[in-house]
Each structure stands twice: as structure tokens, then as C-alpha cells.
N, C-alpha and C positions, 0 to 999 in steps of 0.2 A: 927287845920286844916293844912293837907295837900296838896301842891298843883304840881305840875309838869310839867314846861312851854320849851314846842322843838323850838328848829327855825335852820333854815342852808334848808332847803328845796328848791325846783322851778324847774328849765328848762336849760336841760343838753343836745348833742351833743350825738349819741351813744361812747364809747370809755373815756366818758368825768368823772369826778371824782366831788363827793359832800361831806361836815364832816356834822351830821346833831349832835347839841348838845344838850341836858335835863338840865335839873335844878331842884330839890327839894327847896323847901323855906316850912317854918310854923313849927308848935311842932312834933320835929323832938326827938327821943332817939335814933333810928339806924335804918342804912337801910343796908338790908340786900340784895339776889339776887335783879339785875338792868338789861335791856331786851329791846329787838326792838323788831316789831313788825311788819307785811305791811298788808294793805289789798287791794286788786281791786277789782274795781265796780263790782257787783257780785258774789262775791262770801267773802267765812269766810279769818276771817285773818287769819296771819300764822305766828309762829316764823321764827326769823330772824338770832340774837344771842343772848345769854346768857353770862353774868359775875357774877362772886357770890364774898361777900368777900374779898375774899382773890386771886383775880382776875385771878380766872380760868375760861373759856370759852370752849364756844363750841357754834354754827354755822350751818346752813342748807346747804344742799348740792351743792345747786344750788349758795350759797355764796362765798362759800368756796375759798380759796388763792385770792379772791375779794374785798372785804372788813374785814372791824380792827371795831371790839367795843373796850374799854376801859373807864375806870371812874377813876374822880381826889375825892377822899372821902373826902377835905379837901375844896371842892367845894360842896359837892353832886349834881354832876355834872359824866350823863355819853353818855359818844361821841360815833357815829357810822363812821366809813373814810371808803366812799365808793368810789370804783375805777374799773375801767372797765364797767364802764355802761353800760347797754344790755336794749331794747325798752320792755321784758319783765319787767323794775326791776317799771318800770310806777306803781305808786300807792299810797297813803296815809300810811305813817310811822308813830306810832305809840313809844312814851319809855313809860318804865311800872316802876317800883319800889317796892319789900317788905319792908317797912318799921313797927317799929313800934314806937307809940308811945307815949308811957307811957317804966317805968321801968315793971313793972306790968302787963300782958295781951301778947296774940298774935298778932304778926305783921298781918298787911294788906294789900292787892296788890291793888295801886291807878297808873293811868293813863294822861299822859297826851293826850291833844289835837289833837294833828294830824297835818302833817304838808306833804304837797302834793309833790310829785318827779315825773317830766316827764322825758324822754327822749325820745326825737324827734330829725329825721333831718329836 
């Protein structure tokens, strides 16, 4: 049984910063790509950032230069540093991880419970 637990969301003013954290636990053999997604009311879930097991990163155009994704493999944790926040960043943010629970078999994508980020004056 694998679980992802998120923390770090909240209410901030435009131009402010937040750092989101997501820790994986359970029967984990290996963690591959980890990522962050956002979902605003009435819209589809959208990719924000990805980080590979080797540390390669990719970002949505809307957050380049403002957000930074990182990971600590010893802690099975992925982070999202969010700077220069804008009202349009307001959404529920979900972490994901591609995890293989046993040595033989394909990996499976797991999701966190989501954390609310609200940017408002």
C-alpha cells in the first residue's frame, strides 16, 4: 500500500511565495518520475512540473522562471517552490509519483490528496 501526503498550501497575496511538499510512504521498491498538477474549479487537471529520477525537470510555460520542482530521494519527497504567485495560480495542487511496489512488475501512478493554493489581495 502506497500513500502520498501533501502539505504547504494556503492563502497568500499576489507576489508572495509558498513551498509545497509531498512525501511517499508504504511498500516502495523504486520511485521514478514525480510531478505536480493543478486543477481550478470547472477545469481539467493540468501539468505544472515534472522531475525524473535523475533530476531532469520540465515546466509548463505559465510557471517557468517562477516555480522550481525538486526531490529528496532519501526522504521519498518532492517539493514545489512557488515564487511570484499570481491570482491565476489559484487552484488545488496535486502531487504524483510513478512507483514500482515490487521488483518484478510495471510501475503505477499514485496521487496525493491535493492542497489548496489561493492567491488574492
